[in-house]
PATOR-702679 format. One record per residue: x, y, z of N, C-alpha, C in turn; residue in three letters. Coordinates in steps of 0.02 Angstrom, whole numbers, plus 32768, in hexadecimal, padded with zeros to 4 digits. Layout:
# residues N
XYZXYZXYZALA
...
# end
This chain:
# residues 286
7652824C7CC6764082937CD9768F82B37CD9MET
76A582DD7CD476EE82F07CF776F783207D25ALA
772E83227D38773883457D87772183827D7CILE
772783B87DA8770F840A7DB2773B841B7DADASN
774A844A7D62779884687D5577A8848E7D86PRO
777184B97DAC777184EB7DD777B984DE7E1DPHE
779384947E3977BF84857E5C77ED84577E7CPHE
7801844F7E32783183F97E25786884297DFCASN
786C845B7DEC78AE84707DB478E7847A7DC9LYS
78F084697E177934847D7E2D794B842D7E33ASN
792983FE7DF2795C83BC7E0C797783BF7DB5TYR
796883FF7DA0799084027D7A79AA843A7D55SER
79B2846C7D9479C984A37D9E7A0E84B27DA8SER
7A3784C27D7D7A8F84C57D887A9484F97DC5GLN
7A76852B7DC37A86857C7DE27A69854D7E35SER
7A41851A7E3B7A2E85037E7E7A5884C17EA1GLU
7A7C84A77E667AA584767E817AE0848A7E7EGLN
7B0B84C07E7D7B4C84E47E6A7B4085047EC0ASP
7B1485167ED47B0E854B7F0D7B1A85147F34LEU
7AE084BB7F367AF1849B7F6F7B2E84797F6ATYR
7B4D84887F317B9784587F197BD284907F54ASP
7BBD84BF7F567BE185007F747BE084FD7FB6ASP
7BB384F67FC57B9A84F380267BBA84A18034LEU
7B8D8457801B7BC7843680277C148432802FMET
7C31844480067C87845A7FE47C8E8475803EGLU
7C7E84B780457C7B84E9807F7C6F84B480AEGLU
7C4484A280C57C35848180ED7C7A84518112SER
7C91841C80E27CC083F680E57CF8841A80EDILE
7D1E845C80C27D46847D80D27D4F84938139LYS
7D0F848981437D0484BE81797D0C848081C3ILE
7CE3844181A67CE6841981F27D0E83E081D6HIS
7D3D83BD81A27D538388819C7D9A83988199GLY
7DD18374817C7E08835B81977E2E83638150ILE
7E75837181427E8E836681177EB983148106ASP
7EA782FB80D97EE182AD80E77F0082AA80A5ILE
7F24827580AF7F4A826F805D7F248223804FGLN
7F19822880087EFA82027FD97F2B81D27FB1TYR
7F2C81907FB77F6881777F957F4681487F65LEU
7F3C81637F397F2A81337EF77F4B80FA7EDEPRO
7F1F80BA7EDF7F6780737ECB7F6C806E7E85ARG
7FC6804D7E7C7FC980507E327FD0800B7E29GLU
7FC17FEA7E137FAE7FA17DFD7FF67F837DE2ILE
800C7F6D7DF180527F537DBB80617F057DACGLN
80267ED97DB8802A7EA77DBC7FE17E697DD3LYS
7FB17E4F7DA77F757E267DA57F977DE57D98ILE
7F707DD27DBF7F817D777DC87F4B7D527D8DASP
7F657D477D657F547D3C7D257F107D007D33SER
7F0D7CD77D687EE87C9D7D6B7E977CB37D7FLEU
7EA57CE67DCA7E897CE97DF97E787D557DF0PHE
7E917D4D7DC47E7D7DA57DCB7E9B7DBC7DF7LYS
7EA67DB37E2A7ECE7DF47E5E7F0A7E0B7E56ASP
7F067E387E7D7F4D7E727E737F6E7E557EAFVAL
7FBC7E407E7E7FE27E317EA380107E5D7EC5GLU
80217E927E9A80577EB47EB480427F067E92VAL
802F7F267ECF80217F677ED180557FA47EDCSER
80477FE17EDD8075801D7EF08061805A7F0AGLN
806980837F2A804580A47F46807F80D97F47PHE
808281157F1580C3814F7F0F80AB817A7F0ATHR
807281917EFA805B81DE7EEF801A81E27F31ALA
801382217F467FE582387F737FC282727F42THR
7F8682797F647F6482C87F647F3182D97FAFHIS
7F4783177FB97F33832F7FFA7ED283357FD7GLU
7EC7833680187E76834780047E44834B803CILE
7E2C835F80477DFE8376807D7DAE834E807BGLU
7DAF831B80B27D9282FB80C07D48831C8103MET
7D0882EA810C7CEC82EE81327CE282B58170PHE
7CF982B7819F7D00827081D47CBD825D81E5VAL
7C97823381CC7C69821281D47C4981EB821DASP
7C9D81CB82147C9281B382627CA781DB82A3SER
7C7381FA82AE7C83822882DC7C928213833AILE
7C7681DE833B7C8881CB839F7CE281A98392GLU
7CD4817483777D0A813883847D0D8129832AGLN
7D3880F8831A7D4480E182EA7D1A809482E1PHE
7D03808282AC7CBC805382BA7D01800982A8GLY
7CCB7FC882967CE87F94829B7CEE7F6D82D8GLY
7D227F2682E97D3A7F19831F7D577F3B834EGLU
7D757F4B833C7DA97F7683757DD67F4C8372GLY
7DF17F5883A47E2B7F2283BC7E1E7EF483DEASP
7E377EB583DF7E327E7683EB7E557E3583EDPHE
7E5C7E00842A7E857DE684047E747D8583FALEU
7E987D9A83DF7E947D5483AE7EB77D158391SER
7EAE7CDF83717EDC7C98838B7F1C7CBD8367LYS
7F257CF9833B7F687CFC83217F847D4A8337PHE
7F677D5383857F797D8C83A67F457DCC83A7GLY
7F677E0C83A87F317E4983B47F177E52836BVAL
7EF67E67836B7ED37E7783217EAE7EC0832AGLU
7EC67EDF82E87E9F7F2582E97E6F7F2482BEILE
7E387F3B82CA7DFF7F2B82887DC87F6D8273ARG
7DED7FA682907DE57FF1827A7DB680068241ASP
7D80800F824A7D64803782037D4D80838208THR
7D4E809281BF7D4480E281D07D1A8106817DLEU
7CEA813881A07CD1814181587CD581A8814AGLU
7CEA819681117D0181F781117CB981F780C3LEU
7CB8823F80D07CA0824F80A67CCF82898087THR
7CBF828E802B7CED82A97FF27CC082D27FC5VAL
7CC883107FB77C9B831D7F877CAB83147F28MET
7C8082FA7F0F7C7E82F47EC87CBC83157EA4VAL
7C9783677E8E7CB783867E817D0083A77E8FASN
7D1E83A57EE07D5083927EE27D7A83627EF6ARG
7D7D83257ED67D9582EA7EE47DA882F27E7APHE
7D6583007E5F7D7483147E187DC183357E0EASP
7DD6836B7E337E02839A7E2F7E4283687E2ATHR
7E5583307E4B7E7C83157E5C7E9A83027E0CLEU
7E7C82EE7DDA7E7C82CA7DA37E8F82877DA6ASN
7E7C825A7DD77E7982207DD37E4E81F37DBFILE
7E1C81FF7DA67DDA81D77DA67DB181E87DFAGLY
7D7E81AE7DF07D5281AA7E307D7C818C7E6BARG
7D7481947EB87D8E81787ED57DA281057ED1PRO
7DCD80FC7EE37DD480A07ECA7DCC80797F06LYS
7D93804A7F0C7D9980107F3D7E1780077F34GLU
7E1C800C7F737E767FDA7F747E9F80227F6CGLY
7E7D805B7F5A7EA880947F717EA0809D7FBBASP
7ED880BF7FC17EF280CE80307EE6811F8031LEU
7EE2811B806D7EC8814D80807EFA816F80C7ILE
7F26819680CB7F4D819A81117F1E81E0813FPHE
7EFB81AB818A7EDC81D781A27F1681FA81D5PHE
7F15823681DD7F53826382057F3982458252PRO
7F06824282527F01824D82C47F3C821A82DBPHE
7F2A81D282A07F4681A782ED7F7B81838294ASN
7F8B81A782707FBC819D824B7FD4814E8232LYS
7F8A813F820E7F7E810481E67F6B810681A2GLN
7F6780BA81887F4880C281417F1780A8814DLEU
7EE180C181247EA3809581247E91807880D9PHE
7E6B805A80E47E62803580807E1F8043805FGLU
7E15805980337DD9806D801C7DAF802F8010VAL
7D74800580277D5E7FDF80247D327FDD7FEBMET
7D0F800A80077CC480087FCD7CA280557FC4PHE
7C9680777FA67C9280A87F9E7C5080CD7F74VAL
7C2480F27F9D7BD180E57FAF7BE3812E7F85GLU
7BC981327F367BB381707F257B63818C7F10ASP
7B3381777F537AEE81677F377ADE81657F90GLU
7B0481947FB07AFE818D7FEC7AC881D67FF9GLN
7ACC82077FF97AA1822D7FEB7A7C82487FA5ILE
7A39821A7F967A1282077F667A0E823A7F47PHE
7A45824A7EFC7A1D82857EC579FE82BF7ED9TYR
7A2382DD7F1879FE83317F347A10835C7EF8THR
79B683707EF779C383937EC779C9838A7E78LEU
79BF834A7E7379E483177E3F7A3B830C7E21GLY
7A5183077E467A91830B7E307AC182E37E74LYS
7AF582BE7E6C7B2B82877E9F7B6682D37EB2LYS
7B5E82EF7EFA7B7F83067F167BBF83027F35PHE
7BAE82AD7F567BF582A17F917C13826A7F73VAL
7C57822F7F8B7C45820A7F897C4381F07FD3TYR
7C4681BB7FDC7C498194802F7C6D816E8037ARG
7CA4815B80587CDE813680417CDA81078085LEU
7CE480CB807A7CE080A380CA7D19807080ABLYS
7D48808C80EF7D87806280F07D8780448135LEU
7DC78012812B7DE07FF081607E2E7FF0815CGLU
7E3B7FF081B17E877FF981A87EAB7FCA8178LEU
7EF57FDA81697F057FB3812B7F3B7F8B814CPHE
7F2F7F5E813A7F6A7F1581397F9F7F178109GLU
7FCC7F32813880157F2180E2801C7EE280EATYR
80277ED080BA802F7EA2808180697E928042SER
80AB7EBA804C80D27EB3802580BE7EF57FF2ASN
808E7F237FF380847F497FD780D47F827FC0GLN
80D57F9A7F9581177FD67F8180F280217F9BILE
810780327FBF80E0807C7FE2812780977FEAILE
813180DA7FC1816481017FC2814881447FA3ASN
813281717FCF810581B87FCB813F82007FDATHR
818481EC7FEF818B82148011818B82398053GLY
8167822480648142824A80998151820280E0ILE
816A822180FD819981F78130816C81DB816AGLU
813381E7817180F181CF81AD80DB81958174ASP
80D6818D813580A78153811480E6812F80FBILE
8120814E80D2813F810D80C3815180E0810BASP
81698102814B817180D6818A815980AF817EASN
80FA8091817B80E68058818980FF8026813EILE
811C8039811981417FF880FD81817FEB8120GLN
81A8801A812281DA8016813281EB7FDA8187TYR
81A67FE481B281997FC381EF81767F8A81E0LYS
81487F80819E81337F3A819F813F7F1B8163ASN
816A7F28811E81977F0780FC81B67EE28123ALA
81BA7E9980DF81E57E5680E0822A7E8880D8TYR
82637E68810C82B17E93810782D87E7080F5SER
83207E7E80F783597E4C810C83957E6A812BILE
83BB7E88815F83E37E98818684227E698173GLU
84577E9E815884927E92814B84B77EC6816ALEU
84F27E968189853C7EDD81B385547EF18178THR
856E7F33818A85857F5E816685D17F4D8180THR
860A7F59815486467F66817186717F8D814ATHR
869C7F7F811B86C97FAB8114869B7FEB80E8ASN
86B4803C80E68687806780AB869680AF80B8GLY
866F80C7808A8698812180918697812080CDASN
8651812080EE8648815681398614816E8117GLY
85E3817880D485A8819680D78574818280E8THR
853981A180EF85038164811384C8816680D5ASP
84C6811880FE8484811C80CF8442813880DCPHE
840F813680AC83E0816680C1838C813180D6VAL
8369814D80E48338812880F68309812680A8VAL
830280E9808D82CC80FD804C830280FD8012GLY
8333811280038356810F7FCD836D80B77FBFGLU
837880C07F79837880797F5883D7806F7F63ASN
83D2802D7F75841880067F6E841E7FBA7F52VAL
847F7FC77F3184837F947EF784AD7F807F03TYR
84BB7F3A7EC384F07F367ECA84FE7F247E7DGLN
85427F347E6685347F377E0E85487F747E1EGLY
855E7F817DB985777FB57D8E85487FF57DA4ALA
84F97FEE7DAC84D780127DC1849F80167DD3ASP
844C80267DDB842580097DFC84117FFB7DB9LEU
84137FFA7D8683CC7FE87D4B84047FBB7D35SER
842A7F8B7D57843D7F5F7D4484657F2F7D5FSER
846C7F407DA6845E7F127DEC84657ED17DE2ALA
848E7EB07E1384827E5B7E0984517E6B7E45THR
84657E9E7E9084157E957EC484207ED67ED6ALA
83D07EF77EE583C27F297EFA83947F117F15LYS
83807F6E7F4D834E7F6F7F98834B7F9D7F9FGLY
832C7FAD7FD7831E7FF77FE7832F7FF6801EARG
8341802B805A835C8034809F831F804080C8VAL
8312801880DC82DF8003813782FA804A8164ALA
833D802D81798344804E81AA83A1801C819FSER
83BF805A81DA8419805781BF8443807381FCTRP
844A80548241846280738272849B802E82A1ALA
84C6803982A684F4801082C885187FD782A9ASN
85347FFE826E852A7FC6822685077F80821BASN
84D77F988215849B7F758213846E7F8B81E1THR
84707F7F819E843C7F88815F840A7F65815ALEU
83D67F6A8162838D7F438150835A7F6A8103GLU
836A7F4E80FE83337F5080B383037F4080A4LEU
82EB7F50807B82947F2D805D82A07F3D800DILE
826F7F1F7FE582667EFC7FA882967F017F86ASP
82C67EB97FA583067EA07F9982EC7E6E7F50VAL
831B7E887F28830B7E507EDF83597E547EC8VAL
835F7E097EC783897DEB7ECA83D37DCB7EFAGLY
84107DB87EF8842E7DA87F1784697DCB7F30LYS
84767DE17F6484B57DFC7F7D84ED7DCE7F96PHE
85297E037F7785467DB87FA985997DE87FC1VAL
85C07DC17FE585F17DEF7FFE862C7DFF7FCBGLU
86397E207FDE86827E487FD386637E807F87GLY
862F7E747F8086297EAF7F6B86007EEE7F72VAL
860D7F257F7B86007F527FA885B27F527F8EASN
85887F717FB885547F897FA485347FD97FB0VAL
85257FF17F7B8539803B7F5E84D780727F6FVAL
84E080967F8984BC80BE7F90849580FB7F63GLY
8462811C7F5A845C81457F1C8478818C7F3DASP
848281857F9084A281C17FA084F381C27F94GLY
8519818E7F828556817A7F828563815A7FAFGLY
8544813F7FF8856B810D801A857580C98000ALA
85C580BD800285C58059800885F2805B801ASER
85C18005803385E97FE4807585E47FA68043TYR
86277F898088861F7F3D805585ED7F1880A6GLU
85E27EC9808C85A87ECA80C485C97E6780D3ILE
85A07E55811885A87E0A8126855E7DF78129ASP
85547DC280FD851E7D9F80FB85177D7A8134LEU
84DD7D67815A84AF7D38817984C67D05817CPRO
84DA7CD9819E84C77C88818984A97C708162ASP
84587C948167841A7C758166840E7C9C8123SER
843B7CC180FF84337CDB80C9841A7C948088TYR
83EF7C8E806683F27C66802A84117C608001GLU
842D7C387FE484617C557F9984357C357F51ASP
84017C637F5B83CE7C6D7F1F83D67CBB7F0CVAL
83AA7CB97EC683AA7CF27EB1835D7D0A7EB8GLU
832E7D247EC482FC7D3C7ED282D77D7F7EA6LEU
82BD7D617EA682707DAC7E74824E7DBF7EB5ASP
825D7DB47EF2822C7DC77F0082447DE57F61MET
82357DF57F9882547E097FCA826A7DD47FF6PRO
82BA7DDC7FFF82D17D8D801F82DD7D9B8064ASN
82C47D76808C82AA7D6B80CD82E47D2180EBASP
83177D4F811383307CF7811B83107CC38141PRO
82D97CFA816782C17CCE819082847C9C8178LEU
82707CA4812E82387C868120825F7C368101SER
82147BFC811382417BCB810F82077BBB80C0ASP
82087BDF808B81E77BC28053821B7B938027ASN
825E7B92803682717B7E7FFD826D7B238032LEU
828A7B21807382717AF780A4823F7ACC8090ASP
81F97AD8808281B57AB5807C81D37AAF8035TYR
81D47AD97FF781E77AA37FB8820E7A7D7FB4GLU
82487A7A7FD382667A337FDB824479FA7FF1LYS
823979FF802081F779CF805281C379B58011GLU
81A079F87FF7816779DE7FCF818879B37F8FALA
81BA79BD7F6C81E679B07F4A81F4795A7F50ASP
81FA79407F82820078E37FA681CC78C97F99GLU
817D790F7FB0813E78DC7FCC812D78D07F76VAL
812878FE7F4A811078FE7EFD813178F97EDBILE
814478E37EAC816078D07E67813678E17E31ASP
8145792A7E32812C793B7DDE814079357DA2PHE
8181790C7D9A817878F27D5C815078BB7D49SER
812F78A17D70810078787D6380BC788F7D48GLU
80A6786B7D18805E788B7CF5804E78807D1FASN
803978557D46801178647D70800C786B7DC7ASN
803A78A47DD78062789D7E188024788B7E61PRO
7FEA788E7E5D7FC0788E7E7F7FA3784D7E98PHE
7FC078247E677F8077D77E757FBA77B17E8FSER
7FA577857EB87FE277597EBB7FF477097E9AGLU
7FAD770C7E6E7FD276DA7E2C7FCA76F77DDFGLU
7FDA76C47DC1800C76F77D6F7FC276E67D49ASP
7F9E76FF7D4F7F4C77067D237F53772F7CEETYR
# end
């Protein structure tokens, strides 16, 4: 037996759905907040484990969302672990489906970031619930985003918004170079610097995290900087550098941290296991 068409017609009524959509959108615009949404751009995927190895965030979209966590952040909060003080705040936000569609980037995705303006922190989208309000009037109207405080792990963040980009500058692997002779023009935080004819053919390059008191701090370093060759910036600054004694004489395709022990461990491991053998893990020649 079919449903009563006189009472259930609203489940297929476009006008009723549009009215409800407009009311929900107006409610979020009244009671919600403007946030910056950062879609993740995947640069490299591990071919074996299918994990994202390199990702970057360069685009931002301002959109209003409703904060479902009205009393406080969720999660375990701040606590002292064996690794030190950890902050595991969570957050839930609601955004309209139609409003999000106007961004032309598809649906919200796990791995995207949201900049929460009140504490100036990035939160990572861990799960997108699209059936929280279960087909009111026969349609899905909202996404509910479940977020966790973002833990920076060397992603590239270059949005042009100072509060957001500063999160990378404070947490990324970096090297410090002492500047000597130069033209007196200042390096600017966020600009590209390089050694070589130009940025595209540079033998070494990176981005400026800070520059003060003749100390140049760089992130996203690729290649090997050498003494006696000026470091040139996009803005025209050009200075010679002194390298620290701990600077490794190797060429890298990842951030060059002079305090890292990777090479030391690799050399020790080479002496323990001889990978030139057919069976390096066996004590006998089987």
